[in-house]
OpenMM code with the backbone's topology and positions (N, CA, C; nanometers):
from openmm import Vec3, app, unit

residues = "GLY ILE ASP ASP GLU ASP VAL VAL SER MET LEU LYS GLY PRO ARG GLY THR LYS VAL ASN VAL ARG ILE LEU ARG LYS GLY TYR PRO GLU LEU LEU SER PHE ASN ILE THR ARG ASP LYS ILE PRO ILE TYR SER VAL ASP VAL ALA TYR MET ILE ASN ASP VAL THR GLY TYR ILE ARG ILE ASN ASN PHE ALA GLU SER THR PHE GLN ASP PHE MET ASN GLY MET ARG GLU LEU THR GLY LYS GLY MET LYS LYS LEU ILE LEU ASP LEU ARG GLY ASN SER GLY GLY VAL MET ASP ALA SER ILE GLN ILE ALA ASN GLU PHE LEU LYS LYS ASP GLN LEU ILE VAL TYR THR LYS GLY ARG THR GLU ALA ARG ASN GLU ALA ARG ALA THR GLY ASN GLY GLU PHE GLU THR GLY ASP LEU VAL ILE LEU ILE ASP GLU MET SER ALA SER ALA SER GLU ILE LEU ALA GLY ALA ILE GLN ASP ASN ASP ARG GLY THR".split()
positions = [
    Vec3(-6.3611, 0.9405, -2.3130),
    Vec3(-6.3959, 0.7991, -2.2986),
    Vec3(-6.4702, 0.7732, -2.1688),
    Vec3(-6.5310, 0.6559, -2.1654),
    Vec3(-6.6061, 0.6123, -2.0477),
    Vec3(-6.5289, 0.4974, -1.9839),
    Vec3(-6.5168, 0.4967, -1.8507),
    Vec3(-6.4441, 0.3856, -1.7895),
    Vec3(-6.5341, 0.2623, -1.7770),
    Vec3(-6.4681, 0.1457, -1.7549),
    Vec3(-6.5385, 0.0171, -1.7537),
    Vec3(-6.6534, 0.0123, -1.6543),
    Vec3(-6.6321, 0.0674, -1.5337),
    Vec3(-6.7361, 0.0623, -1.4309),
    Vec3(-6.8625, 0.1347, -1.4748),
    Vec3(-6.8455, 0.2498, -1.5428),
    Vec3(-6.9622, 0.3235, -1.5932),
    Vec3(-7.0371, 0.2420, -1.6978),
    Vec3(-6.9630, 0.1758, -1.7848),
    Vec3(-7.0254, 0.0933, -1.8886),
    Vec3(-7.1064, -0.0185, -1.8236),
    Vec3(-7.0457, -0.0874, -1.7263),
    Vec3(-7.1137, -0.1975, -1.6573),
    Vec3(-7.2402, -0.1473, -1.5886),
    Vec3(-7.2323, -0.0324, -1.5199),
    Vec3(-7.3511, 0.0173, -1.4489),
    Vec3(-7.4617, 0.0584, -1.5471),
    Vec3(-7.4244, 0.1027, -1.6663),
    Vec3(-7.5263, 0.1366, -1.7673),
    Vec3(-7.5903, 0.0114, -1.8264),
    Vec3(-7.5159, -0.0969, -1.8333),
    Vec3(-7.5681, -0.2205, -1.8922),
    Vec3(-7.6495, -0.3028, -1.7932),
    Vec3(-7.6145, -0.2944, -1.6646),
    Vec3(-7.6850, -0.3720, -1.5625),
    Vec3(-7.8262, -0.3202, -1.5436),
    Vec3(-7.9165, -0.4132, -1.5074),
    Vec3(-8.0547, -0.3755, -1.4798),
    Vec3(-8.1346, -0.4993, -1.4480),
    Vec3(-8.2638, -0.4816, -1.4194),
    Vec3(-8.3482, -0.5958, -1.3843),
    Vec3(-8.3542, -0.6988, -1.4972),
    Vec3(-8.3501, -0.8238, -1.4582),
    Vec3(-8.3602, -0.9358, -1.5514),
    Vec3(-8.4842, -0.9232, -1.6379),
    Vec3(-8.4699, -0.9489, -1.7673),
    Vec3(-8.5853, -0.9449, -1.8575),
    Vec3(-8.6088, -0.8087, -1.9216),
    Vec3(-8.5462, -0.7035, -1.8677),
    Vec3(-8.5617, -0.5716, -1.9287),
    Vec3(-8.4646, -0.5594, -2.0451),
    Vec3(-8.4914, -0.4645, -2.1334),
    Vec3(-8.4086, -0.4486, -2.2518),
    Vec3(-8.3209, -0.3247, -2.2414),
    Vec3(-8.2062, -0.3304, -2.3061),
    Vec3(-8.1180, -0.2152, -2.3136),
    Vec3(-8.0746, -0.2026, -2.4601),
    Vec3(-8.0698, -0.0801, -2.5102),
    Vec3(-8.0243, -0.0574, -2.6468),
    Vec3(-7.8773, -0.0183, -2.6442),
    Vec3(-7.7983, -0.0892, -2.7233),
    Vec3(-7.6550, -0.0642, -2.7304),
    Vec3(-7.6209, -0.0281, -2.8747),
    Vec3(-7.5418, 0.0784, -2.8907),
    Vec3(-7.4970, 0.1154, -3.0252),
    Vec3(-7.3463, 0.0970, -3.0315),
    Vec3(-7.3023, 0.0253, -3.1346),
    Vec3(-7.1622, -0.0155, -3.1442),
    Vec3(-7.0991, 0.0363, -3.2727),
    Vec3(-6.9777, 0.0874, -3.2586),
    Vec3(-6.8998, 0.1294, -3.3741),
    Vec3(-6.8189, 0.0088, -3.4198),
    Vec3(-6.8433, -0.0354, -3.5441),
    Vec3(-6.7734, -0.1520, -3.5960),
    Vec3(-6.6923, -0.1119, -3.7173),
    Vec3(-6.5694, -0.1609, -3.7199),
    Vec3(-6.4779, -0.1325, -3.8300),
    Vec3(-6.5441, -0.1693, -3.9629),
    Vec3(-6.5348, -0.0811, -4.0606),
    Vec3(-6.5923, -0.1095, -4.1915),
    Vec3(-6.7365, -0.0631, -4.2070),
    Vec3(-6.7983, -0.0132, -4.0987),
    Vec3(-6.9351, 0.0390, -4.1058),
    Vec3(-6.9302, 0.1882, -4.0762),
    Vec3(-6.9929, 0.2696, -4.1620),
    Vec3(-6.9842, 0.4146, -4.1439),
    Vec3(-7.0644, 0.4658, -4.0236),
    Vec3(-7.1706, 0.3937, -3.9844),
    Vec3(-7.2563, 0.4413, -3.8751),
    Vec3(-7.2599, 0.3423, -3.7590),
    Vec3(-7.3055, 0.3905, -3.6439),
    Vec3(-7.3205, 0.3036, -3.5271),
    Vec3(-7.4268, 0.1978, -3.5551),
    Vec3(-7.4004, 0.0738, -3.5153),
    Vec3(-7.4966, -0.0350, -3.5301),
    Vec3(-7.5756, -0.0455, -3.3998),
    Vec3(-7.7051, -0.0618, -3.4109),
    Vec3(-7.7933, -0.0653, -3.2944),
    Vec3(-7.8339, -0.2086, -3.2616),
    Vec3(-7.8229, -0.2449, -3.1326),
    Vec3(-7.8630, -0.3787, -3.0867),
    Vec3(-7.9513, -0.3650, -2.9643),
    Vec3(-8.0642, -0.4384, -2.9613),
    Vec3(-8.1467, -0.4472, -2.8414),
    Vec3(-8.1106, -0.5766, -2.7692),
    Vec3(-8.0666, -0.5629, -2.6438),
    Vec3(-8.0228, -0.6786, -2.5659),
    Vec3(-8.1158, -0.6958, -2.4468),
    Vec3(-8.1621, -0.8212, -2.4267),
    Vec3(-8.2438, -0.8516, -2.3091),
    Vec3(-8.1514, -0.8908, -2.1957),
    Vec3(-8.1654, -0.8217, -2.0827),
    Vec3(-8.0799, -0.8501, -1.9671),
    Vec3(-8.1171, -0.9851, -1.9071),
    Vec3(-8.0145, -1.0598, -1.8665),
    Vec3(-8.0364, -1.1917, -1.8062),
    Vec3(-7.9148, -1.2264, -1.7211),
    Vec3(-7.9234, -1.3370, -1.6505),
    Vec3(-7.8110, -1.3854, -1.5712),
    Vec3(-7.7041, -1.4351, -1.6690),
    Vec3(-7.5805, -1.4021, -1.6416),
    Vec3(-7.4722, -1.4477, -1.7266),
    Vec3(-7.4058, -1.5664, -1.6580),
    Vec3(-7.4194, -1.6865, -1.7181),
    Vec3(-7.3551, -1.8021, -1.6556),
    Vec3(-7.2043, -1.7922, -1.6729),
    Vec3(-7.1310, -1.8253, -1.5677),
    Vec3(-6.9858, -1.8221, -1.5752),
    Vec3(-6.9365, -1.9663, -1.5637),
    Vec3(-6.8707, -2.0125, -1.6673),
    Vec3(-6.8188, -2.1486, -1.6671),
    Vec3(-6.6703, -2.1452, -1.6344),
    Vec3(-6.6314, -2.2258, -1.5385),
    Vec3(-6.4917, -2.2310, -1.4972),
    Vec3(-6.4080, -2.3127, -1.5934),
    Vec3(-6.4704, -2.4159, -1.6495),
    Vec3(-6.3978, -2.5046, -1.7390),
    Vec3(-6.4222, -2.4582, -1.8815),
    Vec3(-6.3188, -2.3944, -1.9399),
    Vec3(-6.3291, -2.3407, -2.0764),
    Vec3(-6.3461, -2.4517, -2.1780),
    Vec3(-6.2546, -2.5485, -2.1715),
    Vec3(-6.2521, -2.6542, -2.2725),
    Vec3(-6.2096, -2.7859, -2.2094),
    Vec3(-6.2586, -2.8935, -2.2692),
    Vec3(-6.2179, -3.0295, -2.2343),
    Vec3(-6.2232, -3.1081, -2.3645),
    Vec3(-6.1069, -3.1499, -2.4131),
    Vec3(-6.1061, -3.2262, -2.5375),
    Vec3(-5.9866, -3.3196, -2.5421),
    Vec3(-5.9908, -3.4139, -2.6360),
    Vec3(-5.8817, -3.5095, -2.6537),
    Vec3(-5.7806, -3.4506, -2.7516),
    Vec3(-5.6528, -3.4502, -2.7111),
    Vec3(-5.5450, -3.4019, -2.7976),
    Vec3(-5.5053, -3.5126, -2.8946),
    Vec3(-5.5020, -3.6361, -2.8442),
    Vec3(-5.4791, -3.7538, -2.9284),
    Vec3(-5.5585, -3.8692, -2.8678),
    Vec3(-5.5317, -3.9927, -2.9078),
    Vec3(-5.6126, -4.1066, -2.8628),
    Vec3(-5.6138, -4.1281, -2.7120),
    Vec3(-5.5048, -4.0871, -2.6426),
    Vec3(-5.4951, -4.1175, -2.4999),
    Vec3(-5.4800, -3.9949, -2.4098),
    Vec3(-5.4607, -3.8755, -2.4698),
    Vec3(-5.4317, -3.7566, -2.3908),
    Vec3(-5.5460, -3.6559, -2.3929),
    Vec3(-5.5953, -3.6237, -2.2734),
    Vec3(-5.7003, -3.5234, -2.2603),
    Vec3(-5.6425, -3.3900, -2.2172),
    Vec3(-5.7158, -3.2839, -2.2466),
    Vec3(-5.6750, -3.1480, -2.2087),
    Vec3(-5.7963, -3.0786, -2.1479),
    Vec3(-5.7797, -3.0267, -2.0264),
    Vec3(-5.8872, -2.9513, -1.9607),
    Vec3(-5.8291, -2.8191, -1.9123),
    Vec3(-5.8988, -2.7110, -1.9423),
    Vec3(-5.8545, -2.5792, -1.8969),
    Vec3(-5.9551, -2.5248, -1.7960),
    Vec3(-5.9038, -2.4827, -1.6788),
    Vec3(-5.9882, -2.4221, -1.5753),
    Vec3(-5.9446, -2.2762, -1.5605),
    Vec3(-6.0357, -2.1823, -1.5870),
    Vec3(-5.9972, -2.0402, -1.5838),
    Vec3(-6.0165, -1.9746, -1.4483),
    Vec3(-6.0975, -2.0356, -1.3594),
    Vec3(-6.1122, -1.9864, -1.2222),
    Vec3(-6.1767, -2.0949, -1.1381),
    Vec3(-6.1763, -2.0772, -1.0077),
    Vec3(-6.2388, -2.1752, -0.9196),
    Vec3(-6.3635, -2.1133, -0.8576),
    Vec3(-6.4799, -2.1638, -0.8994),
    Vec3(-6.6089, -2.1146, -0.8503),
    Vec3(-6.6841, -2.2318, -0.7879),
    Vec3(-6.8055, -2.2055, -0.7403),
    Vec3(-6.8857, -2.3104, -0.6761),
    Vec3(-6.9097, -2.4291, -0.7695),
    Vec3(-6.9251, -2.4021, -0.9005),
    Vec3(-6.9594, -2.5078, -0.9959),
    Vec3(-6.8364, -2.5758, -1.0573),
    Vec3(-6.7159, -2.5298, -1.0230),
    Vec3(-6.5951, -2.5762, -1.0918),
    Vec3(-6.5739, -2.7266, -1.0810),
    Vec3(-6.5886, -2.7813, -0.9602),
    Vec3(-6.5629, -2.9241, -0.9429),
    Vec3(-6.6558, -3.0059, -1.0318),
    Vec3(-6.7847, -2.9708, -1.0337),
    Vec3(-6.8799, -3.0461, -1.1158),
    Vec3(-6.8484, -3.0301, -1.2639),
    Vec3(-6.8137, -2.9075, -1.3058),
    Vec3(-6.7760, -2.8836, -1.4463),
    Vec3(-6.6542, -2.9679, -1.4825),
    Vec3(-6.5555, -2.9708, -1.3918),
    Vec3(-6.4335, -3.0489, -1.4141),
    Vec3(-6.4656, -3.1978, -1.4258),
    Vec3(-6.5470, -3.2498, -1.3332),
    Vec3(-6.5801, -3.3928, -1.3347),
    Vec3(-6.6550, -3.4298, -1.4621),
    Vec3(-6.7452, -3.3423, -1.5059),
    Vec3(-6.8172, -3.3687, -1.6307),
    Vec3(-6.7187, -3.3823, -1.7463),
    Vec3(-6.6234, -3.2893, -1.7531),
    Vec3(-6.5226, -3.2929, -1.8583),
    Vec3(-6.4348, -3.4160, -1.8477),
    Vec3(-6.3906, -3.4471, -1.7261),
    Vec3(-6.3005, -3.5611, -1.7076),
    Vec3(-6.3695, -3.6932, -1.7426),
    Vec3(-6.4947, -3.7082, -1.6995),
    Vec3(-6.5683, -3.8321, -1.7288),
    Vec3(-6.5926, -3.8476, -1.8785),
    Vec3(-6.6212, -3.7372, -1.9447),
    Vec3(-6.6415, -3.7405, -2.0900),
    Vec3(-6.5127, -3.7872, -2.1593),
    Vec3(-6.3979, -3.7319, -2.1160),
    Vec3(-6.2704, -3.7669, -2.1781),
    Vec3(-6.2280, -3.9098, -2.1428),
    Vec3(-6.2541, -3.9518, -2.0194),
    Vec3(-6.2232, -4.0891, -1.9795),
    Vec3(-6.3014, -4.1861, -2.0677),
    Vec3(-6.4253, -4.1498, -2.0978),
    Vec3(-6.5089, -4.2304, -2.1866),
    Vec3(-6.4544, -4.2380, -2.3282),
    Vec3(-6.3731, -4.1410, -2.3651),
    Vec3(-6.3122, -4.1400, -2.4988),
    Vec3(-6.1731, -4.2035, -2.4983),
    Vec3(-6.1336, -4.2617, -2.3842),
    Vec3(-6.0069, -4.3343, -2.3779),
    Vec3(-5.8908, -4.2590, -2.3155),
    Vec3(-5.9191, -4.1512, -2.2411),
    Vec3(-5.8111, -4.0737, -2.1806),
    Vec3(-5.7339, -4.1559, -2.0776),
    Vec3(-5.6001, -4.1596, -2.0936),
    Vec3(-5.5116, -4.2240, -1.9969),
    Vec3(-5.4163, -4.1204, -1.9369),
    Vec3(-5.3983, -4.0080, -2.0073),
    Vec3(-5.3098, -3.8999, -1.9642),
    Vec3(-5.3896, -3.7704, -1.9670),
    Vec3(-5.3597, -3.6808, -1.8717),
    Vec3(-5.4346, -3.5543, -1.8641),
    Vec3(-5.3403, -3.4358, -1.8531),
    Vec3(-5.3674, -3.3345, -1.9338),
    Vec3(-5.3010, -3.2051, -1.9203),
    Vec3(-5.4054, -3.1097, -1.8619),
    Vec3(-5.3773, -3.0577, -1.7427),
    Vec3(-5.4684, -2.9654, -1.6757),
    Vec3(-5.4071, -2.8255, -1.6826),
    Vec3(-5.4737, -2.7360, -1.7517),
    Vec3(-5.4204, -2.6021, -1.7777),
    Vec3(-5.4777, -2.5017, -1.6772),
    Vec3(-5.3902, -2.4503, -1.5906),
    Vec3(-5.4299, -2.3494, -1.4916),
    Vec3(-5.3623, -2.2156, -1.5207),
    Vec3(-5.3104, -2.1987, -1.6426),
    Vec3(-5.2436, -2.0725, -1.6763),
    Vec3(-5.3466, -1.9593, -1.6735),
    Vec3(-5.3080, -1.8487, -1.6112),
    Vec3(-5.3974, -1.7330, -1.6032),
    Vec3(-5.5082, -1.7471, -1.5009),
    Vec3(-5.5109, -1.8590, -1.4288),
    Vec3(-5.6161, -1.8833, -1.3299),
    Vec3(-5.5726, -1.8228, -1.1967),
    Vec3(-5.6379, -1.7130, -1.1580),
    Vec3(-5.5961, -1.6413, -1.0373),
    Vec3(-5.6628, -1.6950, -0.9111),
    Vec3(-5.7376, -1.8057, -0.9227),
    Vec3(-5.7900, -1.8709, -0.8033),
    Vec3(-5.9392, -1.8584, -0.7870),
    Vec3(-5.9826, -1.8509, -0.6602),
    Vec3(-6.1251, -1.8469, -0.6301),
    Vec3(-6.1545, -1.9362, -0.5112),
    Vec3(-6.2557, -2.0209, -0.5259),
    Vec3(-6.3041, -2.1062, -0.4176),
    Vec3(-6.2042, -2.2183, -0.3874),
    Vec3(-6.1449, -2.2153, -0.2672),
    Vec3(-6.0431, -2.3140, -0.2304),
    Vec3(-6.0982, -2.4560, -0.2309),
    Vec3(-6.2212, -2.4752, -0.1839),
    Vec3(-6.2795, -2.6101, -0.1781),
    Vec3(-6.2784, -2.6789, -0.3136),
    Vec3(-6.3023, -2.6021, -0.4204),
    Vec3(-6.3039, -2.6608, -0.5549),
    Vec3(-6.1663, -2.7173, -0.5901),
    Vec3(-6.0601, -2.6449, -0.5559),
    Vec3(-5.9257, -2.6940, -0.5876),
    Vec3(-5.8914, -2.8170, -0.5033),
    Vec3(-5.9401, -2.8219, -0.3796),
    Vec3(-5.9172, -2.9380, -0.2932),
    Vec3(-5.9897, -3.0600, -0.3499),
    Vec3(-6.1142, -3.0407, -0.3924),
    Vec3(-6.1927, -3.1514, -0.4491),
    Vec3(-6.1266, -3.2062, -0.5752),
    Vec3(-6.0714, -3.1169, -0.6579),
    Vec3(-6.0060, -3.1619, -0.7812),
    Vec3(-5.8756, -3.2350, -0.7474),
    Vec3(-5.7966, -3.1810, -0.6548),
    Vec3(-5.6726, -3.2482, -0.6132),
    Vec3(-5.7036, -3.3893, -0.5628),
    Vec3(-5.8150, -3.4042, -0.4939),
    Vec3(-5.8569, -3.5332, -0.4404),
    Vec3(-5.8754, -3.6379, -0.5500),
    Vec3(-5.9126, -3.5943, -0.6701),
    Vec3(-5.9324, -3.6872, -0.7822),
    Vec3(-5.8016, -3.7496, -0.8285),
    Vec3(-5.6893, -3.6862, -0.7966),
    Vec3(-5.5585, -3.7300, -0.8459),
    Vec3(-5.4725, -3.8021, -0.7427),
    Vec3(-5.5058, -3.7856, -0.6144),
    Vec3(-5.4171, -3.8329, -0.5081),
    Vec3(-5.4697, -3.9588, -0.4394),
    Vec3(-5.3764, -4.0360, -0.3851),
    Vec3(-5.4116, -4.1590, -0.3141),
    Vec3(-5.4554, -4.1272, -0.1711),
    Vec3(-5.5270, -4.2218, -0.1109),
    Vec3(-5.5832, -4.2045, 0.0226),
    Vec3(-5.4805, -4.1505, 0.1223),
    Vec3(-5.5220, -4.0491, 0.1979),
    Vec3(-5.4448, -3.9869, 0.3062),
    Vec3(-5.3297, -3.8966, 0.2621),
    Vec3(-5.3074, -3.8811, 0.1312),
    Vec3(-5.2045, -3.7863, 0.0885),
    Vec3(-5.2533, -3.6450, 0.1211),
    Vec3(-5.1624, -3.5617, 0.1723),
    Vec3(-5.1975, -3.4257, 0.2135),
    Vec3(-5.2203, -3.3357, 0.0927),
    Vec3(-5.3336, -3.2677, 0.0914),
    Vec3(-5.3638, -3.1717, -0.0150),
    Vec3(-5.3201, -3.0325, 0.0300),
    Vec3(-5.3706, -2.9890, 0.1443),
    Vec3(-5.3343, -2.8574, 0.1966),
    Vec3(-5.3691, -2.8542, 0.3446),
    Vec3(-5.3025, -2.7684, 0.4183),
    Vec3(-5.3456, -2.7461, 0.5560),
    Vec3(-5.3505, -2.5966, 0.5819),
    Vec3(-5.4382, -2.5592, 0.6719),
    Vec3(-5.4480, -2.4193, 0.7141),
    Vec3(-5.4168, -2.4149, 0.8627),
    Vec3(-5.3588, -2.3046, 0.9056),
    Vec3(-5.3255, -2.2878, 1.0469),
    Vec3(-5.3244, -2.1384, 1.0750),
    Vec3(-5.3976, -2.0987, 1.1753),
    Vec3(-5.4013, -1.9579, 1.2127),
    Vec3(-5.3221, -1.9343, 1.3396),
    Vec3(-5.2988, -1.8090, 1.3705),
    Vec3(-5.2266, -1.7752, 1.4929),
    Vec3(-5.3000, -1.8328, 1.6141),
    Vec3(-5.4321, -1.8283, 1.6090),
    Vec3(-5.5105, -1.8789, 1.7211),
    Vec3(-5.5907, -2.0037, 1.6833),
    Vec3(-5.5673, -2.0559, 1.5613),
    Vec3(-5.6415, -2.1741, 1.5173),
    Vec3(-5.5482, -2.2926, 1.5018),
    Vec3(-5.5975, -2.4112, 1.5374),
    Vec3(-5.5186, -2.5337, 1.5227),
    Vec3(-5.5015, -2.5669, 1.3748),
    Vec3(-5.4016, -2.6474, 1.3461),
    Vec3(-5.3779, -2.6936, 1.2096),
    Vec3(-5.4991, -2.7739, 1.1625),
    Vec3(-5.5458, -2.7422, 1.0422),
    Vec3(-5.6602, -2.8105, 0.9838),
    Vec3(-5.6161, -2.8668, 0.8494),
    Vec3(-5.6188, -2.9982, 0.8367),
    Vec3(-5.5678, -3.0631, 0.7154),
    Vec3(-5.6794, -3.1087, 0.6226),
    Vec3(-5.6514, -3.0998, 0.4921),
    Vec3(-5.7377, -3.1618, 0.3906),
    Vec3(-5.6542, -3.2723, 0.3280),
    Vec3(-5.7014, -3.3967, 0.3402),
    Vec3(-5.6293, -3.5113, 0.2849),
    Vec3(-5.7170, -3.5849, 0.1837),
    Vec3(-5.6516, -3.6533, 0.0909),
    Vec3(-5.7238, -3.7273, -0.0132),
    Vec3(-5.8025, -3.8426, 0.0488),
    Vec3(-5.9210, -3.8658, -0.0065),
    Vec3(-6.0103, -3.9693, 0.0465),
    Vec3(-5.9800, -4.1070, -0.0107),
    Vec3(-5.9107, -4.1105, -0.1248),
    Vec3(-5.8846, -4.2391, -0.1889),
    Vec3(-5.9940, -4.2790, -0.2849),
    Vec3(-6.0895, -4.1873, -0.3102),
    Vec3(-6.2000, -4.2159, -0.4030),
    Vec3(-6.1812, -4.1478, -0.5380),
    Vec3(-6.0612, -4.0988, -0.5661),
    Vec3(-6.0378, -4.0236, -0.6889),
    Vec3(-6.0540, -4.1078, -0.8139),
    Vec3(-6.0974, -4.0440, -0.9223),
    Vec3(-6.1200, -4.1149, -1.0476),
    Vec3(-5.9989, -4.1099, -1.1412),
    Vec3(-5.8911, -4.0390, -1.0996),
    Vec3(-5.7728, -4.0315, -1.1868),
    Vec3(-5.6474, -4.0352, -1.0995),
    Vec3(-5.6409, -4.1388, -1.0142),
    Vec3(-5.5297, -4.1492, -0.9187),
    Vec3(-5.4018, -4.2020, -0.9817),
    Vec3(-5.4113, -4.2655, -1.1001),
    Vec3(-5.2922, -4.3297, -1.1561),
    Vec3(-5.2494, -4.2793, -1.2938),
    Vec3(-5.3374, -4.2198, -1.3721),
    Vec3(-5.2986, -4.1761, -1.5067),
    Vec3(-5.1929, -4.0668, -1.5027),
    Vec3(-5.1172, -4.0541, -1.6139),
    Vec3(-5.0160, -3.9481, -1.6233),
    Vec3(-5.0829, -3.8122, -1.6132),
    Vec3(-5.0204, -3.7213, -1.5389),
    Vec3(-5.0797, -3.5899, -1.5142),
    Vec3(-4.9759, -3.4798, -1.5325),
    Vec3(-5.0122, -3.3795, -1.6121),
    Vec3(-4.9290, -3.2607, -1.6294),
    Vec3(-5.0155, -3.1399, -1.5956),
    Vec3(-4.9620, -3.0500, -1.5128),
    Vec3(-5.0340, -2.9267, -1.4810),
    Vec3(-4.9555, -2.8088, -1.5356),
    Vec3(-5.0226, -2.7237, -1.6123),
    Vec3(-4.9600, -2.6044, -1.6682),
    Vec3(-4.9961, -2.4845, -1.5809),
    Vec3(-4.8933, -2.4111, -1.5360),
    Vec3(-4.9163, -2.2880, -1.4599),
    Vec3(-4.8270, -2.1784, -1.5160),
    Vec3(-4.8598, -2.0549, -1.4841),
    Vec3(-4.7750, -1.9413, -1.5220),
    Vec3(-4.7753, -1.8404, -1.4075),
    Vec3(-4.7193, -1.7233, -1.4305),
    Vec3(-4.7076, -1.6246, -1.3219),
    Vec3(-4.8436, -1.5719, -1.2764),
    Vec3(-4.9491, -1.5948, -1.3546),
    Vec3(-5.0839, -1.5501, -1.3171),
    Vec3(-5.1613, -1.6573, -1.2386),
    Vec3(-5.1082, -1.7788, -1.2308),
    Vec3(-5.1747, -1.8860, -1.1563),
    Vec3(-5.1522, -1.8588, -1.0076),
    Vec3(-5.2610, -1.8378, -0.9331),
    Vec3(-5.2459, -1.7996, -0.7926),
    Vec3(-5.3515, -1.8680, -0.7065),
    Vec3(-5.3365, -1.8517, -0.5745),
    Vec3(-5.4390, -1.8903, -0.4792),
    Vec3(-5.4792, -2.0377, -0.4952),
    Vec3(-5.6052, -2.0645, -0.5281),
    Vec3(-5.6543, -2.2018, -0.5403),
    Vec3(-5.5765, -2.2809, -0.6459),
    Vec3(-5.5280, -2.2138, -0.7504),
    Vec3(-5.4451, -2.2806, -0.8525),
    Vec3(-5.3162, -2.3319, -0.7914),
    Vec3(-5.2562, -2.2493, -0.7048),
    Vec3(-5.1312, -2.2876, -0.6398),
    Vec3(-5.1526, -2.4030, -0.5431),
    Vec3(-5.2668, -2.4055, -0.4758),
    Vec3(-5.2979, -2.5151, -0.3839),
    Vec3(-5.3048, -2.6461, -0.4618),
    Vec3(-5.3751, -2.6454, -0.5731),
    Vec3(-5.3882, -2.7656, -0.6557),
    Vec3(-5.2527, -2.8081, -0.7121),
    Vec3(-5.1814, -2.7156, -0.7751),
    Vec3(-5.0509, -2.7484, -0.8341),
    Vec3(-4.9515, -2.7922, -0.7260),
    Vec3(-4.9542, -2.7254, -0.6107),
    Vec3(-4.8631, -2.7581, -0.5016),
    Vec3(-4.8888, -2.8965, -0.4448),
    Vec3(-5.0159, -2.9332, -0.4313),
    Vec3(-5.0515, -3.0658, -0.3789),
    Vec3(-5.0011, -3.1751, -0.4722),
    Vec3(-5.0144, -3.1522, -0.6027),
    Vec3(-4.9677, -3.2499, -0.7013),
    Vec3(-4.8155, -3.2606, -0.6956),
    Vec3(-4.7481, -3.1458, -0.6872),
    Vec3(-4.6015, -3.1439, -0.6816),
    Vec3(-4.5489, -3.2078, -0.5525),
    Vec3(-4.6062, -3.1686, -0.4386),
    Vec3(-4.5583, -3.2173, -0.3087),
    Vec3(-4.5732, -3.3682, -0.2948),
    Vec3(-4.6726, -3.4246, -0.3618),
    Vec3(-4.6964, -3.5688, -0.3551),
    Vec3(-4.6335, -3.6447, -0.4734),
    Vec3(-4.5485, -3.5746, -0.5504),
    Vec3(-4.4829, -3.6342, -0.6678),
    Vec3(-4.5825, -3.7045, -0.7590),
    Vec3(-4.6982, -3.6436, -0.7759),
    Vec3(-4.8061, -3.7079, -0.8521),
    Vec3(-4.8025, -3.6729, -1.0005),
    Vec3(-4.7464, -3.5581, -1.0351),
    Vec3(-4.7496, -3.5167, -1.1755),
    Vec3(-4.6370, -3.4215, -1.2060),
    Vec3(-4.6389, -3.3718, -1.3265),
    Vec3(-4.5367, -3.2790, -1.3738),
    Vec3(-4.5941, -3.1386, -1.3855),
] * unit.nanometer
topology = app.Topology()
chain = topology.addChain("A")
for resn in residues:
    res = topology.addResidue(resn, chain)
    for name in ("N", "CA", "C"):
        topology.addAtom(name, app.Element.getBySymbol(name[0]), res)
């Protein structure tokens, strides 16, 4: 067998160039051939955003990247437009990423001056991130789903909500 890193290095190449891939598919006696044009692969942090019922929205964030906050806001605004009053935010399996994105999202849920997170180093002063009071979902019911794989930026977001008694 070939390990994952070897496969990735064989598939990677200059944008716009082609690579031929042959795949063994169940039910086919021979390898199937595909020509793939190499391109940038967009990574979306927000998997899904939809209404579960008339008033409850569901948004799943699989990681925190540079675009996560904007992806989240797009989803939230779309659901608010459909009548969302309650939100289930799914962070299960989200191992984190860009801390700023989780702070920006926490800000959408918290009232002015509520503490989101603080950092402090051995030689650095305490640095706090607090809610601005401009959040678009400061009062609706909020549930955050986490599991043992939710880490880093996910924990910052979930912890801020828990510490401020903002959601379940």
